[in-house]
LONUGU-916549 format. One record per atom (N, C-alpha, C): residue in one letter; atom name; residue number from 1; x, y, z. Coordinates in nm, 3 decimals, always signed. Example, Ala and Ser with C-alpha at 12.3 -4.5 7.8 and 13.67 -1.06 7.14 Angstrom:
% residues 2
- residuo:atomo:num:east:north:up
- A:N:1:+1.319:-0.569:+0.780
- A:CA:1:+1.230:-0.450:+0.780
- A:C:1:+1.320:-0.330:+0.780
- S:N:2:+1.285:-0.225:+0.708
- S:CA:2:+1.367:-0.106:+0.714
- S:C:2:+1.290:+0.003:+0.787
END
This chain:
% residues 71
- residuo:atomo:num:east:north:up
- E:N:1:+3.091:+2.340:-3.294
- E:CA:1:+3.127:+2.309:-3.148
- E:C:1:+3.001:+2.335:-3.061
- L:N:2:+2.932:+2.446:-3.078
- L:CA:2:+2.820:+2.480:-3.004
- L:C:2:+2.706:+2.370:-3.018
- Q:N:3:+2.699:+2.319:-3.138
- Q:CA:3:+2.587:+2.215:-3.163
- Q:C:3:+2.638:+2.091:-3.082
- Q:N:4:+2.771:+2.061:-3.074
- Q:CA:4:+2.806:+1.938:-3.023
- Q:C:4:+2.780:+1.955:-2.871
- K:N:5:+2.800:+2.076:-2.813
- K:CA:5:+2.770:+2.101:-2.660
- K:C:5:+2.612:+2.075:-2.637
- V:N:6:+2.529:+2.127:-2.740
- V:CA:6:+2.389:+2.120:-2.713
- V:C:6:+2.357:+1.972:-2.724
- E:N:7:+2.401:+1.898:-2.814
- E:CA:7:+2.377:+1.740:-2.816
- E:C:7:+2.419:+1.681:-2.691
- E:N:8:+2.533:+1.709:-2.636
- E:CA:8:+2.597:+1.657:-2.520
- E:C:8:+2.501:+1.692:-2.399
- T:N:9:+2.449:+1.811:-2.399
- T:CA:9:+2.364:+1.859:-2.297
- T:C:9:+2.230:+1.772:-2.296
- E:N:10:+2.171:+1.752:-2.419
- E:CA:10:+2.055:+1.686:-2.425
- E:C:10:+2.072:+1.535:-2.394
- V:N:11:+2.191:+1.472:-2.409
- V:CA:11:+2.216:+1.344:-2.377
- V:C:11:+2.226:+1.327:-2.211
- L:N:12:+2.288:+1.427:-2.157
- L:CA:12:+2.302:+1.431:-2.014
- L:C:12:+2.170:+1.450:-1.945
- K:N:13:+2.072:+1.527:-2.020
- K:CA:13:+1.944:+1.544:-1.959
- K:C:13:+1.869:+1.410:-1.970
- M:N:14:+1.880:+1.344:-2.080
- M:CA:14:+1.816:+1.215:-2.094
- M:C:14:+1.867:+1.114:-1.986
- E:N:15:+1.997:+1.109:-1.962
- E:CA:15:+2.050:+1.016:-1.865
- E:C:15:+2.005:+1.060:-1.723
- L:N:16:+2.000:+1.185:-1.696
- L:CA:16:+1.948:+1.229:-1.565
- L:C:16:+1.810:+1.189:-1.540
- Q:N:17:+1.714:+1.204:-1.639
- Q:CA:17:+1.575:+1.161:-1.643
- Q:C:17:+1.569:+1.014:-1.617
- M:N:18:+1.650:+0.930:-1.674
- M:CA:18:+1.654:+0.795:-1.662
- M:C:18:+1.685:+0.751:-1.519
- L:N:19:+1.795:+0.828:-1.467
- L:CA:19:+1.846:+0.796:-1.326
- L:C:19:+1.729:+0.831:-1.230
- E:N:20:+1.669:+0.941:-1.254
- E:CA:20:+1.560:+0.983:-1.166
- E:C:20:+1.445:+0.885:-1.167
- T:N:21:+1.409:+0.841:-1.285
- T:CA:21:+1.306:+0.732:-1.295
- T:C:21:+1.340:+0.602:-1.227
- E:N:22:+1.468:+0.565:-1.234
- E:CA:22:+1.515:+0.454:-1.150
- E:C:22:+1.520:+0.474:-1.009
- R:N:23:+1.561:+0.597:-0.960
- R:CA:23:+1.551:+0.627:-0.819
- R:C:23:+1.411:+0.620:-0.769
- V:N:24:+1.310:+0.663:-0.839
- V:CA:24:+1.177:+0.657:-0.799
- V:C:24:+1.134:+0.500:-0.791
- R:N:25:+1.166:+0.430:-0.885
- R:CA:25:+1.126:+0.291:-0.888
- R:C:25:+1.183:+0.216:-0.775
- L:N:26:+1.308:+0.229:-0.746
- L:CA:26:+1.380:+0.182:-0.632
- L:C:26:+1.309:+0.217:-0.500
- S:N:27:+1.279:+0.344:-0.497
- S:CA:27:+1.212:+0.397:-0.368
- S:C:27:+1.074:+0.325:-0.348
- L:N:28:+0.994:+0.297:-0.459
- L:CA:28:+0.870:+0.238:-0.440
- L:C:28:+0.894:+0.083:-0.399
- V:N:29:+1.009:+0.018:-0.462
- V:CA:29:+1.040:-0.118:-0.421
- V:C:29:+1.074:-0.123:-0.270
- E:N:30:+1.143:-0.021:-0.233
- E:CA:30:+1.197:-0.022:-0.083
- E:C:30:+1.063:-0.012:+0.002
- E:N:31:+0.967:+0.077:-0.048
- E:CA:31:+0.835:+0.092:+0.043
- E:C:31:+0.771:-0.036:+0.052
- K:N:32:+0.764:-0.113:-0.056
- K:CA:32:+0.692:-0.243:-0.062
- K:C:32:+0.760:-0.346:+0.032
- L:N:33:+0.897:-0.343:+0.032
- L:CA:33:+0.967:-0.436:+0.101
- L:C:33:+0.940:-0.416:+0.251
- L:N:34:+0.942:-0.275:+0.300
- L:CA:34:+0.912:-0.249:+0.437
- L:C:34:+0.775:-0.287:+0.473
- D:N:35:+0.685:-0.271:+0.382
- D:CA:35:+0.544:-0.321:+0.415
- D:C:35:+0.539:-0.462:+0.444
- V:N:36:+0.615:-0.544:+0.354
- V:CA:36:+0.614:-0.685:+0.363
- V:C:36:+0.675:-0.730:+0.498
- L:N:37:+0.784:-0.664:+0.529
- L:CA:37:+0.856:-0.692:+0.657
- L:C:37:+0.767:-0.659:+0.777
- Q:N:38:+0.700:-0.552:+0.773
- Q:CA:38:+0.602:-0.525:+0.886
- Q:C:38:+0.495:-0.624:+0.893
- L:N:39:+0.442:-0.668:+0.783
- L:CA:39:+0.332:-0.769:+0.788
- L:C:39:+0.381:-0.894:+0.845
- L:N:40:+0.509:-0.934:+0.802
- L:CA:40:+0.567:-1.067:+0.852
- L:C:40:+0.594:-1.044:+1.013
- Q:N:41:+0.633:-0.924:+1.059
- Q:CA:41:+0.643:-0.910:+1.197
- Q:C:41:+0.510:-0.915:+1.271
- Q:N:42:+0.408:-0.860:+1.209
- Q:CA:42:+0.278:-0.874:+1.281
- Q:C:42:+0.237:-1.017:+1.281
- L:N:43:+0.251:-1.089:+1.178
- L:CA:43:+0.212:-1.234:+1.168
- L:C:43:+0.290:-1.320:+1.283
- R:N:44:+0.418:-1.282:+1.295
- R:CA:44:+0.497:-1.347:+1.398
- R:C:44:+0.444:-1.320:+1.537
- G:N:45:+0.396:-1.202:+1.554
- G:CA:45:+0.333:-1.176:+1.685
- G:C:45:+0.207:-1.230:+1.725
- L:N:46:+0.148:-1.308:+1.620
- L:CA:46:+0.024:-1.368:+1.644
- L:C:46:+0.040:-1.510:+1.696
- N:N:47:+0.164:-1.548:+1.723
- N:CA:47:+0.200:-1.681:+1.780
- N:C:47:+0.159:-1.794:+1.669
- I:N:48:+0.177:-1.772:+1.545
- I:CA:48:+0.172:-1.863:+1.449
- I:C:48:+0.284:-1.948:+1.437
- S:N:49:+0.267:-2.072:+1.424
- S:CA:49:+0.385:-2.166:+1.411
- S:C:49:+0.483:-2.132:+1.287
- K:N:50:+0.598:-2.146:+1.313
- K:CA:50:+0.703:-2.126:+1.210
- K:C:50:+0.661:-2.201:+1.076
- R:N:51:+0.619:-2.321:+1.085
- R:CA:51:+0.580:-2.396:+0.967
- R:C:51:+0.472:-2.324:+0.903
- A:N:52:+0.363:-2.277:+0.967
- A:CA:52:+0.255:-2.212:+0.907
- A:C:52:+0.309:-2.077:+0.840
- L:N:53:+0.390:-2.014:+0.914
- L:CA:53:+0.447:-1.884:+0.871
- L:C:53:+0.528:-1.914:+0.735
- G:N:54:+0.617:-2.025:+0.738
- G:CA:54:+0.676:-2.052:+0.616
- G:C:54:+0.582:-2.085:+0.491
- K:N:55:+0.479:-2.158:+0.524
- K:CA:55:+0.373:-2.185:+0.410
- K:C:55:+0.324:-2.049:+0.360
- I:N:56:+0.288:-1.956:+0.453
- I:CA:56:+0.220:-1.841:+0.407
- I:C:56:+0.326:-1.755:+0.323
- L:N:57:+0.466:-1.764:+0.366
- L:CA:57:+0.556:-1.684:+0.295
- L:C:57:+0.577:-1.747:+0.154
- L:N:58:+0.603:-1.876:+0.152
- L:CA:58:+0.617:-1.948:+0.022
- L:C:58:+0.490:-1.932:-0.070
- S:N:59:+0.366:-1.925:-0.010
- S:CA:59:+0.258:-1.914:-0.093
- S:C:59:+0.268:-1.773:-0.161
- T:N:60:+0.302:-1.675:-0.070
- T:CA:60:+0.293:-1.523:-0.124
- T:C:60:+0.401:-1.527:-0.229
- L:N:61:+0.512:-1.577:-0.201
- L:CA:61:+0.619:-1.563:-0.308
- L:C:61:+0.589:-1.638:-0.441
- E:N:62:+0.527:-1.737:-0.426
- E:CA:62:+0.471:-1.809:-0.550
- E:C:62:+0.362:-1.718:-0.626
- S:N:63:+0.277:-1.666:-0.560
- S:CA:63:+0.173:-1.576:-0.625
- S:C:63:+0.246:-1.457:-0.680
- C:N:64:+0.340:-1.411:-0.623
- C:CA:64:+0.421:-1.292:-0.675
- C:C:64:+0.502:-1.336:-0.808
- C:N:65:+0.536:-1.449:-0.820
- C:CA:65:+0.624:-1.483:-0.921
- C:C:65:+0.548:-1.543:-1.037
- D:N:66:+0.421:-1.579:-1.020
- D:CA:66:+0.333:-1.624:-1.125
- D:C:66:+0.327:-1.510:-1.244
- P:N:67:+0.347:-1.557:-1.365
- P:CA:67:+0.332:-1.443:-1.474
- P:C:67:+0.188:-1.378:-1.471
- Q:N:68:+0.171:-1.263:-1.455
- Q:CA:68:+0.034:-1.191:-1.448
- Q:C:68:+0.052:-1.079:-1.545
- P:N:69:-0.028:-1.088:-1.654
- P:CA:69:-0.029:-0.983:-1.749
- P:C:69:-0.065:-0.850:-1.694
- G:N:70:+0.028:-0.738:-1.735
- G:CA:70:-0.008:-0.603:-1.691
- G:C:70:+0.045:-0.580:-1.550
- K:N:71:+0.116:-0.669:-1.489
- K:CA:71:+0.173:-0.659:-1.350
- K:C:71:+0.315:-0.674:-1.347
END
């Protein structure tokens, strides 16, 4: 019974570590999204046409979606 408790504890520790890793990853994604939104707001403030902003946004999205080894 003691061995079973030790194994359960190890499983819980591994799950906790995975959750912490996911939390950190999501936090990094959130920071990147905030950066992108701030940049978009700055571009908007430059009186660039909506069409030009749309092209910039689509170009950026396309470059992010291209398969890039190691990224």
